[in-house]
N, C-alpha and C positions, 0 to 999 in steps of 0.2 A: 287615475284613469287616463289612459293614453288619448291624446286628442288627434293624433295623426291617423290617416287612413291608408291602408295598403291598397294596391290596385284592385280593381273589380275582378275577383277570381273565384268567388264562391257561388254556387248555385243551389237553389232548392230543387228537389226532384219534382216538385209540382210543375205540371206542364205550363208553359208560358201563358199568361193571361191574355185573352183576346182583347185587342184594342184596335185602334184605327178602323179602317173600313174593310170591305170585303176584298179589296185589292191588296191588302197587306197580308203576307204569308203568316201562318201560325208560327209562333216562336217556340222552338223545341225546349229550351231551358233558359230561365231568366238569370241574368247576372246580378249580383248584389255586391255592395261594398262590404269590406271585412275589416274589423279591427282584430288583428291576429296577435294574441298574446303568447301563442305557442311557438317559442323561438326555436324549438328543436324539430319543428315539423319537417323541414326540407330534408334533413339528413336521415329521417326515419322512414321515408317512403321506400318501399321494397318493390323491386321488379317482380312481376309474376313469372313463375316458371311456365314454360310452354306447355299448354294443356291440350292433349289430344282428345279424341272423341270420348264422351263419358263412358265409364265402365257400366257393366250390366247392373251393378249395385246402385250407382248413381241414377241410372235410367229408371230403375224401380222406385227409387226415392222420389224423383221428380214426378213420376206418374201419379204417386199418391199425393204429393204436395199440391199439384195444380188443381186438384178438386177442391181445395180449401181456399184458393186464391180467387179474388173477385176484382173486376174492373169497376171503379166507382166513377160515375158521371154525376156532376153536382153543380149547383148554383149557390154561391154566397150572395143572397138576394139584395143586400144593401151594404154600404160601407159601415164597418164597426171596428173600433179599436185600431189595430194596425192593418186590418184586412180591407182592401177595396172590394166593391161589388165585382164579381167575376163569374165566369163559367169555365170549367176545366174538367180534367179527368185525372184519376190517380188509382192507387191500388190499395187493397186491404186483404185480410185473410181471416177466415172463421176461427174463432178461439173458443166458442161454445156453441155446438151444433144444436143442442136442445133448446137453449134460450134464444139463440139467434144473435150472438154477439160477434162483431167484426172489429178487429184491431186495425187502425190506420194512424196517420199522423195528425197531430193537432192542427197543423197548417192546412190540412185538407178539410177537417171538420170545421175549422174556423172558430172564431170567438163569437160570431154573430149568427143571424138567421141562416139556416142551411136547408137546402131542398135537393134531394138527389135519389139515386137508385143504384143498385149493384147488378152486375152481369156476371153470372157464373161461367165456368169454362165450357159448359154445354150450351151457352147462350140463353139460359133462362134468366129472366129479369125479375127483380123484386125491389120494392120500395125500401129505403133505409133512412133512419133518422138518428141523430146523436142522443146518447144517454149520458155521455161523459166526455168532457174535453179537459185535459189537465191545464191548470192555470199557468204552469211554467214549462213542463217537459213536453216534448214534441210527440205526443200520442193522444189519441182520442178513441172512443168506442162507439160504434154504430150498432143499431139494433134492426133486425129484419124478422119477418115471419118465416120460420123454417118450413111450415106447412105449404108455403107458396111455391116451394121448389118440388116439382112433381116427377122429374125425369132423371134424377140422379141422387144418390145418397149424399147428404151433407155431413161432412166430417170436420172435426176440429183439429187444428194444428197445435200440438203441445208446446207450451212456452218453457224453455229451459235456459234461463240466463246463466246457470252454473256451468254450462258446457262451452261457453265462449272462451277460447284460448288463443294466444298468439301462435300463428303457424297453421291453424286448422284450415282445411279447404272448405269453402262455402259456395253456395249458389244463391243468387238473388232472383227470385221468381216474381216478375212484375209486369206491369202494363207498360209496353214500350211506346211512349209518346202517343198514347191513345189507340195504338194498333193491337195486334194479337199479343197475348201474354208471351213474354220472352224469358229466357233463362241465361243469366250471366254468371261467369265463373270468377272466383277470386280467392285470396288468402288473407286472413286477418293479420295485419302487421302491427297493430297497436291496440291496447285496451285503455290507454290513459291519455287520450287526447282531449283537450278542452272542447266544449261545445262550440261549433262554428258560429260566427256572427254573420248574418245575412244583411247587414246594413241597417236601414231604418224601419224595416218591417219586423215581423215576428222572428225572434231568435230564442233558442233554448239557453238555459244557463243553470249553474249549480248542479251540474252533472258531468260525468266524463262520457266520451264517445269512443266508439271503436273506429278504426281506420283500416281500409282495404283498398285494393285496386280492382274495381269491377266495371267502371265506366257505365254506370246506370244512366238512363236517359230521362228526359222529361216525362212525367206521368208515372214514374216508378215510385213516387212517394207512397209509403205505407207497405212496401213489398216485404215479405218475410225473408230473412236471411237464415238459411237452413244448413245444417250439417249433413253428413252422409247418411245419418240415421233418420233423417226427416224431421228433426226437432228444430223449432224456431229458436235461434240463439240471439237474434238481434232484429231491429226494425230499421229498414232503409229510411234515411231522412234527407240527406243532401250530399253535395260533393263540389269539387272544384270545376270551374268553367273556363279555365285558362289553358286547356289542352292536356292537363295532367289527368290521368285516369284514376282519380282518387275519390273514394266515396266514404261517407261518414254514416255510421250506424248507431242508433240509440240502444243502450242496454235495456233488457226487459225486466229488470227488477221492479220498477214502479208500475209498469203496465200489468205485470202479474199480480201485484198487490191490489191494484184497482179492480182487476177482473174478479178476484176472489171476493172482494167486498160486494161487488154487484151480485155475484152468485149467491152470497149469503144474506143479501138484503141489508147490508150494513152501509152506513155513510162512509164515503171515501174522504177521510180527514186528510188535510194537507196543511202542514205547519211551516212557518217561515219567520225569520227575524229581520227581513228587509236588508239583507247584506249579501252581496254577490261574492262568492269565493272562486278562485282559480287554482288549478293544479300548477305548482311551480317546482322545478327540480331543486335538489338539495343545495347546489352551488348558488342558485339565486336566493334561496331562503337564507343561506349563510350570509349573503351580502345584506339582506334585510335585517339581520340581527339574530338569527337562530344560533343559540349557543352550542358549543361542542357537546355539552352534556345531553341536551335534548336530541341532537342529531344522532348521537351514539345510541341513545335509548330507542329512538325510532328505527334505526337500521337494525338493531338487535331484535326488536319485536317484529319488524316487517322486513325480513331480509331481501325480499324481491321488489320492494317498493323503492322508487327513486324520487317521489314527489311528496309535497305536503300542501295543505290547503292554505291559501293566503287571501286575506280580505282585499277585494278589488274596488268595490263600490258600496258605500254605506249611504242609505237614503236618509235625507234630512227628516226629522220628526218621526222616524220609524223606531221600532224597539231597540235597534242597535246604535242609534244616534247617541253620540257622546260616550259610548261605551266601547265600541270597536272603531279603530281607525284604519284607513287604507294602508296596506303594507303589513298589518298584523299577521303573524303566522299562527294558525290554529293548531294547538297541541292536544287539548283534551276537551271533551264535552261530557258533563256529568261524571267526571273522573275516568272516562274511557279515552285511551289514545285514539286519535283520528287521523287517517291518511286518505280515506276514500269517501266519495259523495254518498255511496249507498248506505253507509253507516250513519252519516249525518242525516240523510233523509229519513231513515228509520226512527231516529231519535226525535226529529222535528215533527214528523207526522203523528207520532204517539204522544206528543206533549202540547197539543194545541190548548191554549188557555193556561198552561202551567209555566213554571220557571225552569230554565236550564242554566247550568253553570258552565262557563267557558274559561279555559286556561289558554292565554295567548302569549306569544313572545313578541315584544315590541322593543326593537333596538337593543336586544340582549337582556331585557328585563321581563320577568313573569308578571302578567297582568291577569287578575281573576275578576270576572264580571258575572252578574246574574241578569238574565234577559228573559222577559216574558215572550213566549212563542205566540205569534198571531195566527189568525185563520186566513190562509191564502185565498179561500173562496170569497171572503168578504172584501178583499181588495182586487177582485177580478169582476169587472162589470157584467151583470146579468140582466140589465135593463137599459133602455134608452127612451128618450122623449123626443117626439117630432113636433115642431112648431114652425109655422111660417116657412115651410120648405126645407128647414135644416133639422139635423138630428144631433142629439147631445147625450153624453153619459159621463160618469165620473172617470177621471184620469186613471188608467189602468196601471197595474204593477209593471207590465211590460214597458209601457212608455216611460214611466217614472224611472225605472232602472236604466233604460237606454240613455236618458239625459241626466241622470243623477239628481232628480228633484223629488220633492215630497209627493207621496202618493195621495193626492187630493186635488180638487178643482174640477171645473166643468169643461169638458173636452168636446170640441166639435168633431164628430165622426163623419158627418155628411155636411160639408160646407156648401150648401146649395140654397136656392130660393133667396129669401131676404138676407141670409147669412153667408152669401158668397162675397167675401171681402176682396180687397185689392190683392192681397197675397193669397194665391190660389193653392199654395202648398198645404198639405196636411200638417197638423201639429199645433192647432190654435187652442189656447186656454182663455175662456171668457173671464174677465175680471169684474166688469160692471155692466149692467143692462139698464138703460133708462135711468142713469145716475144712481143706481142701487147696487151695492156689492152682492155678488152671487158666489159665495165660497163653495157651495155644494149644489148638487142637482136639485134637492128639495127646495132650496131657496130660489134657484133659477126658475123652477116650475111656478112657484107662487108669484114671482115678479112678472113672468111672461103672461100669466092669467090676467093681470091688471092692465095690460097694454091694449088699447083699442085697435081695431082694424084701421089700416091706412095711416097709422101714426108714423112719424119720423122720430126715431130715438137714437140717442148716443150710446155707442158700445165701445168699451175699452177692452183690449185683449193683448195677450203676449203670445209669442211663438216659442215653442220648445227649443228651437235652435238659437233663439236670441231672447233670453229671459231678462236681459238688461234693458230692453226697449219696451215701453208701454205705447201701444198703438191706439189711436182714437179715430173712430169713423162714425158716420151717420147712416143708418139703414132705414129702409121703408118696410114696415111690417105688413105682410100679406096674410090676412086671415079671411080672404074671400075666395081666392082660387084654392088655397090649401087651408080650409076653414077649421078642420078638426085638429085639435091638439091631442096627440095620442101618446100613451105610455105603452111600450112593448116590454114584456117580461118573459124571460126564458122559462120554458116548461120542459123539464127533463123527463117528464112522464110521456108526453106526446111528441116531443122533439120539435114542437112549434113554438113560436113566440106569440104570446097572447096579447092582443091589443085592447086597450081600454081608453075610451074618450075621457079626457080630463076636464075640459071646460068648453062651453060655447064661447065663440069670440064676442068681445064687446063691440058694439056698433061704433063706426067711426065718429070722431068728434066733428061736428059741423065746422067747415072752414070759416074763417073770419077775414075781412079785408085787411090787407097789410100795406104799409108804405115802404117805398124804396126810391133810391135815385141811381142813375146810371153813372158809369165811369166816363171820364172825358178822354177822348182819343187824342194823344199828343203828336206833335210833329207832322201835322197834315196841312197842306197849303190851301185846302178847300174846306171851309166849315161845314158845308153840306155833306161831305164825305164823312167827317168826324161825327156828325149827328146820327149816322146810320147805326151806331152801336145801340141806339134806342129801339132798333127794330129787330135785334137779335135776342133769342132766348136759348137756353140750354135745355135739351130734351133727353130724358132717359126713357128707354123702352125696355121693359122686362116681359118675357114671354114664358108663361108657366108650362107650356107644352110646345114641342117643336113640330110645326106644320110646314107644309110646302117645301120640304127639304132644306129649310133654313138652318145654317150650321150652329147658331148660337142661341143662348137663352136671354142675353141682354146686350144692348147696344146703346151708344150715346152719340150725340152730335148736336150741332147748332142749327136751329130753325130760324126762318125769317118771317117776321110778322107782316102779313099782307093786308090785314084789316084789324086794327087795334080795337075798334068799337065792337066788333063781333068776336074778337079773340081768335082769329084765323091765322094759322102758321103753316108754312110750306117747308117740307123736309124730305130728305132722300128716303127712298124705299129700302135702301140698305140699312137704315136705322129703324124704320117702322115698316116691317114687311107684310104684316097682316094685323087684323084688329082683335085677335084673341091675345090681349096684352094689357099691361098697365103702363100708362104714360104719365111721367112727371115732368112738368115744365117749370124751369127756374128762370125768373125774370129779374134782371139787374143784380144777378148773383145773390139775391136776397129773398124774394118771394117765391114760394113753391106752391104750384097749383096743379090739380089733376087735368089731364087732357084726354080727349077721345078722338077716334078716327072719324073723319067726315068723308074723305074720298081717297081712293087708291087708284092711281092711274095704271092701266094694265100694261102700258108699253114704255112710258116716258120717264120712269125712275123717280117719280115724286109722289108724296102723299100730302094731304092737307089734314091737319089736326086742329082741334079747337079747345080753348080753355074759357073759363067764365071770367070775363073782363071786370065784372063788378067786384071781384075779390082782389083786384090789383089797383092800388093807388100809387101809380108810378107813371111818369111821362112817356109811356110806350107810344111809339110812332109807327104808323103804317108805312111800309116801304113803298116807294113809288116805282112801279114796274114800267120799264120802257116798252113802247109799242113798236119801236123800230129795231130790226135785227142788227146786232153788232156785226161788223165786217172784219175780214182778215186784214191784219196790219193796223187796226184801229188802236189808238192809245186808250188806256183805261186804268182804273185803280183796282188793285186786288186787295180785298179784305178777307182774311181767313182765320180760322181757329185751328191751332196746331194740335198735336197729339195730347198735350196736357191741358187743352182748353184755353190757351192764352190767345188773345187777339194779336194778329200780325198784319202788317199792311205795307204796300209798296206800289209805286207807279210801274206800269208794265204795258205790254202791247199784245194783241191777239196774234198768235203765230199760225194757227190753222183752225179751220172749221170744216168738219168732215162727217160723213155718215158713219157713225160708230158701228163696229162689228166686233162686239165682245164675244170671245169664244164661249160656247156652252159648257156647263159643268156636267160632263158625261157620267161621272160617278154618282152624282146626286143632283138631279135637275132642280134648279131654284130660280127665283125671279131674276130676269135679265132684261135690261133695256134693249129694245130693238126699234128699228125704223125711226131713229132720232139722230139729229145732228149733235156732235160734241165739239167743244171748244177747248183749245189749249192756249196757254199764255207763256210769255218769256220771263219766267221767274222761278227760281228754285223753291220758293215758298209753296208753289202749287202742288208739289209732290209731298209736302209736309202737312198739308191741310186737307182734311176730308170734308170740311164744311166752310162755306163762305159765299162771297158774291164778287162779281165784277161790276164796278159802279162808275158812272160818268162824273165829271167834276161838279155837276149840279145836284148830285146825290141820287140820281135816277139809277135804279138797278137794271143793268143791261143783261145780266146772266146770273143764274145760281151756280155755285160751285158745289158739286155733289160727289158723294162716294157711290161708285157703281160696283156691284158684285160681279165677279168674273169666274174663271175656270179654276180648277184645282191644280196646283203646281206639283208635278210628280216627284220632284227632287226634295222639296221641303214638306210635302204632305199638308200644305196650307192653302187656303183659298185666296186667290189673287183679288185685289181690290184696285180699282182705277179711280183717279180723281180727275174729273172733267167738268166743263161748264155746260149749262143748258140755257139757251137764250130765253128771255122772259116772255117774248110774244107768244110762244107756244102755250103758256099758262093762261093767258088772258081769257079765252073763251070759257074755260072751266071755272076760273076764279069769279068771273062776272055772274055766272049762274049760281054759284054757292053763295055769293053775297046777297043775291035776291031770294035766298032760301030754297032754291031749286036744286034737287039732287041731279047732277049731270047724268044723262043717259047716253053714253057714248056707244058708237058702233065702230067696227074696225074690219079691215081686211085680214083674213087669217093666213097671212104669209109674212115671211121675213125677206127683206130686200137687201142687196148690197150694190154699191155703185160699180159701174164698169166704164172703162175708157172707150173712146170712139174706135180705137183699133180692134178691140174685142167685139164691140157692137157690130162693126162692119162684117167681121167674120161670121157673126151669128145671124146675119141676114137683114140688118137695119140698112135701109136705103140711103143713098147719098143725100137725098132731099131732106130726110129727117136729120142726118148728121149736120147738114148745113144749118137747119133750124136751131139745133141745140147750140151751135157755136154763136148764133146771134142772140138767143134768149138768155144764155148764161155765159157771160164772157169770162168769169173767174174760174168756173169749173165746167169743162166740157164732159158731161157725164150723163148716163142714163142708169136705170135701176133694173136689176135682174132678180127674179125670184130664186132664192137659195134654199128655202125650206118652207113647206106648207105646215101650218098648224092643224093638227087633226081635229076635225069637227064631228060631233056626234051625228049631226044631220048634214051630210055632204050635199052641196048645191050641184045642180047639173052643169052650170057654167061656173067655172072657178079657175083661178090661176094655178099653173103647174110649175114645178121646178124647171128652171131654165128659160121661162118666159121673160121677155124684155118688155117693160112697161113704157109705152110712149105717151099716152094722154089719159087723163081722167076727166070726164065731163068736158071734153074738148080742150083741156088745158095741158100743154106739154109739161111733163114732170121732169125737171132737171135738178131740183133741190129736194132734200128729204122732207123739209118743212111743208112742201106743197102736197105731201101725202095726207096732211091733216084734214083735207076735205072729206076723208073717209069717215071721220068721227061724227059727221052731221047728216049722213045720207044713208038711206036704207039700201039704195042701189046706185051703182056707179057705171057710167058708160065708159068703157076702156078700149083704147087701141093698143094692141100688143104685137110683138113678133114672136111666133112660136114655130120652131123647126124651119127657120128661114122664110116663114110666110107671115105676112102682115094680116091681121084679122081684128075684127071688132066683136066684143062680147059685153054682155050686161052682167056686171058683177054684184052679187048680193053681199052686203056686209053682215056681220054677226053682232049681237048685243054683247057689250063688254061687261055688263053687270052680272054675268053668269060665270065669270072666270075666277072669282075669289072663293076660297074654301069657306063653307058655312056649316059644315058638319064633320065631326071627327070621332073616332072610336079608339079607346085604349083597350087592347086585348092581349093578355099574356105578355105584357111588357112591350108591345108594338103599338105604334100610332098609325092608324089607317084612315084614309079619307079618299074622296074622289080624286082621280089624277088631276093635279092642278095645272095651271096654264103652261108652266115651264115644261112639264112632262109632255103635254100635247104639242108643244113647239118642237120637241126633239124626237117624237116617235111617229111612226107611220100607221100604227094600228093600236087601238086600245083593246087589251085582252079582257079587261074587267073594269068595273067602276070601283073596285076595292084595291087601293094602292097602299103599299107599306112606305110610310114617309120617314119613320125613325124607330129606334128600338133602344131599350135600356139594358145595360150590362147586368148580369145576374138574373136575367129573366128567362122564361121558357123560350121566348122568341129567339134570344141569343143562343141559348143552349142547343136548340134544334136547327139553327141555321136559317131561320126566316129573316131575310135581309131587306134593308131599304132598297127601293126600286123594283121589288117583286110585286106582281099582281096576283091576287087570290081569285081563282076561278071556281073552285068547288070546296065545300066542306063536307066530309063524309059522303062524297060522290053527289052531293046536291049542288046544283049550279048556284053561284052567288054573283049574279051580274051586277048587283048594286049593294050599297051599304045596308039597306033594309033587309034584304034576304040574308046577308052575312050575319047581321045581328040576330035574326031569328034562328039561324042555324047554330051559332056558337053558344047562345044562351040556353039552348036545349041540351047541351053537352053536360053530363054530370061532372062534378068537380073531381079532380085527381084521376081522370080517365084519359085514355089515348083517343085521339081523333086524327083524321087524315085531311091534309090540305093539298089541293092541287094548285100549283103556282106556275107562273110564267115569269121568266126573267125579263129584264128590259131588252135584252138581245134576242128575245123570241125563243128561248130554250125552255121547254116545259119540264117540270119536275114535280115530284111528290114528296111531301114531308109529313112525318108523323110527329105529333106533339102531345104533351100531357098538359091538361088544364090545371091551373093553380089559382084558385080564387082567393086563397088566404092572403097571399102576398101580392097578387096581381089581379085585382077585381076588374070586371068588365065595366067600363065607364064610357058614356057617350056625351059629347058636347054638341049642342045645337045653338046656332046663332038666334038670339031672341032680343030684339031691341027693348022689350018691356022688362027684361031681367036687369038686376042691378049692375052686373058686370057686362051686360050686352050678350051674354051667352048663358044658356041653361044646361045644367048638368043632370044627367040621368044615370043612376047606377043600377046594376043588375045583381041581385043576390039570390042565388038558387033559382035563377031564371025569372025572378020577379023584378018588375020595373019600379024604381023609386026615384021620384023627381026631386030636384034640388037646385041650388045655385053654387057656382064655383066648382072646384075639383077637390074631392075629399079623399085623403088617404092614398092617393095614387103616386107611385114613385115618379120622381122627376126623370124625364127621358133625356139621356145624355147622348151627345153625338158620338158616333162610332169613331170619329177622327181623333178623339181625345184632345181636341184643341181647347184652350181656355177661352172663356167668353171675353169680349171687349168690355172692360169694366168701366162703369160710369165714375165720374169724379164725385167725391163725397160732398 
C-alpha cells in the first residue's frame, strides 16, 4: 500500500458541507486527498470536441430525462462512520416509477441517519428515505411515494450499463450546486479507471470507474449519465478539483442488480473476502511476476483488455489473511479467467457463506487458495450506541480498508460529551474503559452500564493514523445531562433509525474526603509568594448546551481560593460563562471535587464558584486580597499558569492600567467585560498565561490575571482572547457578601463607557473648570468617560444616558477612574452631572437589577438553541425584535438545513406572534411532526425574512431547560412528545449543539 499522498485534487460531487458561520460562503466542491494508483491517468485524458447547440434529437432526449431527475435536499443528522453530520443537496433519478425508487450516490444517502426530501423538475416536493446503501460501491436507493406527485407523470429512467462505450457522447443531467438542474456535455474517454480515492472519508473500491470531461459541479452527485437515446449508462460520482475538467462515473452493473432485488423482494446479497484489488496494466503485472504464459492466455481470451486485477490491501484477520498477499495477480476465480470487477462482483455476491477458489500469480508462481466469502452487510455498521454524550459503533470495513487494519473494534463516531479527547480528530478506537477491555460493541455497552454518573474513569485508545501509540486519559462520565444510554438501529423498512433505551444511569458514588499536599514553588525570594500555590486550584468547566453565544463546550483554567473554609474560588467568566454546566475542581493536582456557580458578575469578567471543603484534607489557604489598588509602575510578582497548566513566575512591574475597551463580537454576541480597568505587566509570560495573579512580596494578591473573551478574527476565523489583570479591590464588596451567605444583588447603569482625553472633552462641550478639576483629581490619567453604547432595556427609563454623553459626576463625585463607577452597584438611583450636546445638565439615573441578565431558560427546537436575548445581545443592539433568540444550532439539523441561524430573532410561528419563549413553545409544540411550518424572523441587522421548516421530532425532539435550584443539576428538563409535556432532569437524547465555527474546544488537562 502506498504511503505517500498526491496533492489534493479530487473532489466529491456532493456539495460542500456547511461549516463555519453564516459569514462563510458556501463551498462549491470539497477537495480531498488522493492516493492515486492509476499511473496512466494523465496521458489518457481526452480533450472534448467543441460541441455546438444540442441537436433536436438530444433536445428531445433531455426533455424526457429531466422529468426523471430530482434534486435531493438532505440532512445526515449525526456523525457516523466516515460521514460527519451535515446538510447538503445532491441529485438522483427515478429508476422505478411505480414503487418510487430513486438512485443516487452512497455518499449522499450516507451510512448513518438520513432525513431528506426530493424536488422534481416541476417543483413538487416529496419525502424520501433510504431503503439501500451499498456497503462499498458509491450508490444508494431512496424511496418516495409516487402518489404524492400530482402534477406530472413520474417516469423511470432505464439503466443500461451495457451501452457504456469509449467515445460515446453523453449528457450529465444534475443539480448544479443546489441551483436549477443543469445539463453538461461530455465524451466517455475510459472504462477502466480505478475508483478515485477521496482521502480519509468515504471512497469506493473494488470496482472500475468511467472517466469523462464534463466539469460537473458540487451538488451533481447522483446525476444520471445518459446517452442520446435517453438511457442511463452511468452514475455521476466525483471528479478532479485541481482545474482539470475530469469527472468519474460509477458503472451501473451493481445498481441494476440491487434494483432488481428490491423489485423482486429479494435480499441484496453482497459478498467480500476483505481484499482490495486494483486494475493494473500488463506491463506492471509483468514486473510483479505475471508469467508470459498467463499474459498470452489473457490477451488471447480478452483481446481488448489491457489490465489485470492485483491485490493491493489484505485486511488482517479477514478471510484473505495469510492466503492472499499484496502484489498477487488474480488469474482465475472458480476456474474462470478474471480481468474485470463486474465478473468478480457477480461471483462474490452469489457466494456469500460459500468457498471460492482463487488462482493467483505470486512472483512468477501459481498459487491456489480457497477462501470463504463473507457477508459485506455484517461488517458494515447498522447501529450505534450513545452514552455520556459520545456515540460508538463497530469499526467499519471502510475505515479498516483505508488504514489496513482488522475490521473490528469500538470506533468513536461522535467524539463529544465525556468522550471528547485531547485529539479531536476522527479515527479513535477504544481499547479499554474503566480498566476493562472492550474488544467489541456488546462488551463496551455492558461495561458502560456499570459506570455510575459523575465517575472519573481511565480510558485507553488508539488512533487509526497511529496504531503504534496507546493513549491514556481520564474522563468524567456525564449521565445526568445526557442520562439516557441509547441504542440506534437502522430500519430499512421505514428509513429511520429506531432508538432503544439500554439502561438507566447508576447514581453517583458519594464522594469521600481525600488527602493531598501541594508542590513547593522553587527559586522565589519571598516565602509568602511561594505559599500562594496553596491557593490555586485547577477548574474544568463543561457545558452540555451552548447558551449565550459562547463558542465552546468546555474550558479550563486556574482559579484562586478566596475562602478555604467555605470553598470559594474566583475564576474568569471566559472559563465559567454560565451555570448550565459541570464544574470539576482539582486541588493540589490530586483531589477532584465538584463545584457549583455561586455568582456571575455581569460586567467585570469573573465568576465565583464553590466546592465542599469537607472533602478536602489538604492545606488549602485563602488568598489574601489587597484592599489597595495597584498603581502603574509598581513592582510586583507575576504567578501564572501557562497553556499546559504549569506554574510560571517572575518579578515584573505594572506597565499600564486603563479602561479596557474589548471589541464586541458582532458575528455572535457573547459575554464581554465592560466598564472595568485592565492591567498589563512587563513580562512575556503574561501573554502565555490565561490564569494567574499579581502578588506583593508579602503574599497579598494585588490583581487577578484573567482571560477575556474578545472579537472574532476575520482572517483566522477564531475568537480573540485577551490576558489582562483585574485589581482585587473591585472584588471585595461582592466577596464579603458571599462570605456572609448573602447573594449579592447588584445594580448597574445600562451603558458602556470609554475614556476620552481632555482635548476631545473640550470639543464636546466640557468647560475649562471641569477640565481643571480633572487634572487635580487624577494626576496620572487626565480622562473623563463618554457613553459609547446603551444596553437595551426592556423597560426604558425616562431619564437615561445617551450615546455621546460625557459623565462628569455621580452622587457629586467626579468620575475620572473606571473603578469609581462601582458606586452604581449599590444604588437604585444616581445623581449625575453630564455634558450632552455641549450642554451641562443634571439628571437622576435609575440603575437596573443585575440579577436578571443571566439566562435561566432555554429551548432546543429542530436543532436550534433558543433563549431570551442575553446581556451581550442587549449591549450590542438598539431594539429587541422578540424575546426568542437563536443562540446556536447543530449541523445536520432542520435549523441548519433551512437556514435558521444564530443571532436571528423569531417573531412569528405560522403567523402567530411569539414575543416570548412561552408563546413560542405553545406554538411549536402544536405543530404536527414531519410537517412544514412558517417562521418569521429578524436578523441582527434588522432585516426581516420568512423561513419554512419541516419539524423532525424523531431526531430533534423539543426540549426545554429551566433553572431550578431544587433540581440535582440546578436545571430541570422538560421534553415534549407529540405536544405533551414530560418533566425530568438533565438533557435526554438531544444532539450536542456544535458551534458553526467548527473550532475545537479548549481541552482540559487529564
